[in-house]
C-alpha positions in Angstrom: 43.1 13.3 -47.8 45.0 11.0 -45.4 44.7 13.5 -42.6 40.9 13.6 -43.0 40.8 9.8 -43.0 43.0 9.6 -39.9 41.0 12.3 -38.1 37.7 10.6 -38.9 39.0 7.3 -37.7 40.3 8.9 -34.4 36.9 10.6 -33.8 35.1 7.3 -34.4 37.4 5.5 -31.9 37.1 8.3 -29.3 33.3 8.4 -29.6 33.1 4.6 -29.2 35.4 4.6 -26.1 33.4 7.4 -24.4 29.9 5.9 -25.0 28.3 4.1 -22.1 28.2 0.4 -22.5 24.7 -0.8 -21.5 24.0 -4.3 -20.6 21.5 -6.1 -22.8 19.0 -5.9 -19.9 19.0 -2.1 -20.1 17.3 -2.2 -23.5 14.6 -4.7 -22.5 11.3 -3.6 -23.9 9.2 -6.6 -22.7 9.4 -8.8 -19.6 7.5 -12.1 -19.7 5.7 -14.4 -17.2 3.3 -17.3 -17.7 0.1 -15.8 -19.2 1.3 -12.2 -18.9 3.7 -9.6 -20.1 5.0 -6.2 -19.1 5.8 -4.0 -22.2 7.1 -0.6 -23.0 4.5 1.7 -24.4 5.2 5.4 -25.3 6.1 7.1 -22.0 5.0 4.2 -19.8 4.2 0.5 -19.7 1.4 -2.0 -20.2 0.9 -5.0 -18.1 -1.1 -7.6 -20.0 -2.7 -10.5 -18.2 -5.5 -12.9 -18.7 -8.7 -10.9 -19.3 -7.1 -7.5 -18.4 -4.4 -5.0 -19.1 -3.1 -2.3 -16.9 -1.7 0.9 -18.4 0.9 2.7 -16.3 1.8 6.1 -17.7 5.0 8.0 -17.0 6.8 5.1 -15.5 10.6 4.9 -15.7 12.2 1.7 -14.5 15.6 1.8 -12.7 17.6 -1.2 -11.6 17.3 -2.0 -7.9 14.6 0.6 -7.3 11.0 0.2 -6.4 8.1 2.2 -7.9 4.6 3.1 -7.0 2.3 4.5 -9.7 -1.3 5.0 -10.5 -2.5 2.8 -13.3 -5.7 2.1 -15.2 -6.9 -1.5 -15.4 -9.2 -2.5 -18.2 -10.8 -5.9 -17.5 -13.3 -8.1 -19.2 -15.8 -10.4 -17.4 -17.1 -13.7 -18.6 -20.0 -12.0 -20.3 -17.7 -9.9 -22.5 -18.2 -6.6 -20.7 -15.3 -4.2 -20.1 -14.7 -2.1 -17.0 -12.0 0.4 -16.2 -10.7 1.1 -12.7 -7.8 3.0 -11.3 -5.3 0.9 -9.4 -2.1 1.5 -7.4 0.7 -0.4 -9.1 3.8 -1.3 -7.0 6.9 -3.0 -8.1 10.7 -3.1 -8.4 13.3 -4.1 -11.0 16.1 -6.3 -9.8 19.7 -5.0 -9.5 20.7 -7.0 -12.6 17.6 -5.8 -14.6 16.6 -9.4 -15.4 13.6 -9.7 -13.1 10.6 -7.4 -12.5 8.2 -7.7 -9.7 4.8 -6.0 -10.0 1.7 -6.1 -7.8 -1.7 -4.3 -7.5 -5.0 -4.9 -5.7 -8.1 -5.5 -7.7 -11.5 -6.5 -6.4 -9.9 -6.8 -2.9 -7.4 -9.4 -4.2 -3.7 -8.8 -4.4 -2.4 -9.6 -7.9 1.3 -10.5 -8.1 3.4 -10.9 -11.2 7.1 -11.9 -11.5 8.5 -11.2 -14.9 11.8 -12.1 -16.4 13.6 -11.2 -19.7 13.2 -14.8 -20.8 10.2 -15.1 -23.1 7.4 -17.3 -21.8 6.3 -20.2 -24.0 3.3 -21.2 -21.9 -0.1 -21.3 -23.6 -3.0 -20.0 -21.6 -6.7 -20.5 -21.7 -8.1 -17.4 -19.9 -11.8 -18.3 -20.2 -13.0 -14.7 -20.1 -15.1 -14.7 -23.3 
């Protein structure tokens, strides 16, 4: 019985020593910014902002790497109507994984977001009823 206990303990120690230690930032599921967020969703991400959200399928974020993906923006106007439009989403995750920069062009305007792993506490009045 002691041999089984020692063997189990040894396997547990070896398994723990060989596992990769990921930084807390590697497991981030949501980045925040004032009035917006960037969250993991199935195989991609959703960027939620005032009066719109952008779905970005099949996106994998890697530290210190940029990305360029097609996304679908669903926005609401001040009359409550929704529209969906394809957009090119560009961005990069910082080398430490704490900051995420995302931009896209919508209605001929460049929309920039700078997200961090620190949760935003800002309250927003988007006025897109």
